[in-house]
N, C-alpha and C positions, 0 to 999 in steps of 0.2 A: 840662300831661300829656301831651297828644297829642304832643307833640315828644319828651318822656320816652321814651313808649312805642315812639315810633318809630327813635329813637336804640338803646334796647336791642334792638328785633327786627333791627336792620341785621346785627349779628355772628354772631345765629343763622341768619338767611337766609344771609351768607356760609358758614357752616361746613356747613351743611346743602347747599349748592349744591358745596363743593367736596368734601367727604368721599366720595361716592361714586367721583369721579375719582380721588382717592389710592387707595383701594380696589381699581378696576381696573386701575390703573398697578402697584400691588404684584401683583396677581393676574398680570397680563401677564408681569411680570417673573419672578416665580416657574416659571409654565408655560414661560418659554422656558429657564431654569435646568433644568428637567427633562426637557425636549427634548434640550439639548444632551448631559445626561448619558445619556439612553437611545441616542442616536445615537452617543456615545463609546462607550459598553457592546456596543451591537449592531456598530459599527466593530471592536471587539478580538474578538468572538467569530467574526466572518465572518475575520477573519485569523487566530486560530486554527484555526477548521476548514477554512480554504484550505491551509495552510501540510502537506505532504506529511509523515507520519511517517517518522523515521531509519531505516535499512535498516543492522541492526547484524549482522554477522558470525555465521554460523549454526554453533554447537557441535556438529559433526558424531558428536562421541564422545559425546553425552548419550544416557541411554538413551531420553529422551522423542523425542530425535530417531530414534535405531534402529528403535523400536516404531512411530512414527506413519509415518513412511516407507515403511516396508516392510508398514505394513497397508491402506496406499493411502488413507489418510485424512491424510496429511501437507499442512498448510497453512502459507502462509508470510504471517502478516499478512491472513487472509482469502481469500488466492489461493489456488487449487487446479486441479487439473485440470478442465476444461469451463467456468471462468469466462472471460468476455468479455474482447476488449481493453479497451473503454470502461471496465468494471468496474477491471480491473486500474490503469488509467492513474488513475480516480477515487480509488483506495487509495492509492498509491505515487507519484503523481506521473508526469510524464514520463520514461520511461526512459535511461538516461544514454548506451546504446547498441543498437546491433543487429549481427546477423550472420548468413550463410546457409551456416553451415558444416553445419547439422544438415539434418535432412530438413525442410525447411520453412524459417522464419525465426524465430529467438528475437530477444526485448527483454529486456536485462539492465541490473539494476542494481548495486551495489559486489558482493555476493556471490551473488546467484541470477539467473537468467533463467527467462523463459517461452517456451515454443516454440510458435508456432503454425503450422497446415498451409502458410498462405501469408503473403505479406507485405501490412502496412497497406494500402501504396499499390494494392495489387492486389484489394482487397476490397471488395466494392460495400456493403456493411454491416457495420462495424469492431463494432458490439454483437452481429453473429452468429458474427464471429470469436473461435473458442473453443482457450483452451489447450489444447494435447495432449502436453504435455511439461514437465517441469521441469529445470533445470541447477542443481546447487550446486557453488560454486567455494570450495572447502573451505581453510583455512588450515593448514599443518604438519599434513596428514594423510598419513600413509605407508602402502603397501601392507601393510608387514608386519603395524601395528597393525588395519586391516581384518581381515585372515586371521585373526592371532592373538587377537585381543580382540573381535571383534564376528562370526565366522564367515564373513565375506564370503571369497572368492565362491564359488559353486557350479562356476565353470570361469574359466582365466586361458589367455588367448593373448599369450603372452610376446612373441612376435616381432611383434604388434600394440601391445602395452602398452595391454591392456586386459583389462579382468576382468568378468563377466559374474556376475548374482546374482540368482536366483529363487526367492522364499521358498514361492511357491506357484505351479505351473503352471498352475493353472486360473482365475486372477483376472485375466488378460490384462493384468498388469504386467509391464516389463520394465527391468531396472536396470543398467546399465553404470557402470563406472568406469575412467578412463583416468587412465594413470600416465605419469610421463616416466622417462629413463634416472638418474635416481636414485630411483626407485619412490616418488616424491611425486604422490599422487592429486593430479590436475589439476582434473579435472569429476567430479560424481557426476551419472548421467541417469534419470531415470523417464520411461519412456516408454509411452502406453497404445496400443503396436502392435508386431509383431514386430520387433524391432530389424533382422532379417536382410533386413526389407523397407524398410529406413530407409537414408540415406547415413550414418547412425552405423555401418552395418557395413561399410561399404566403405572 
């Protein structure tokens, strides 16, 4: 009888010993799967956040552009006058190029540029380097469109291919439109300093 009871208890003992290990193994496998899924999701989210937004052409003929640009509240993907260079790069990614034909240095993307009083290489702290002008490179926008349809400009210096617009002479904003011999506007420039004191005017 003792032998019979002993034989019966052996399978129960084996089952009791093995079951926790199986559960532990199952739990570990499940935890690994969850961790892998979370890691993949986090990686995907980081990749999406790191990708800079697409810089699309700006419709300078739209009513929204006209009203916002000349009211001084014009922004492009949250970059506005007085934003820092670091903030610009954080929002739009590295610029595609730079130039110094304006007063200071401008860094540009496909259809827009931001002017700074000095070059990044000369600045001690790029977080303190602030945008002081915005440059729009419009597509298929002509002098007659600006004048006839939008009331631009207040003055036109034909010999220098430049038009000046100032909707409010007390707000400290200065807007210049540069055009070529075919009367196509090549740049629209918003500057928060008197253009006569900048290289724009030379």
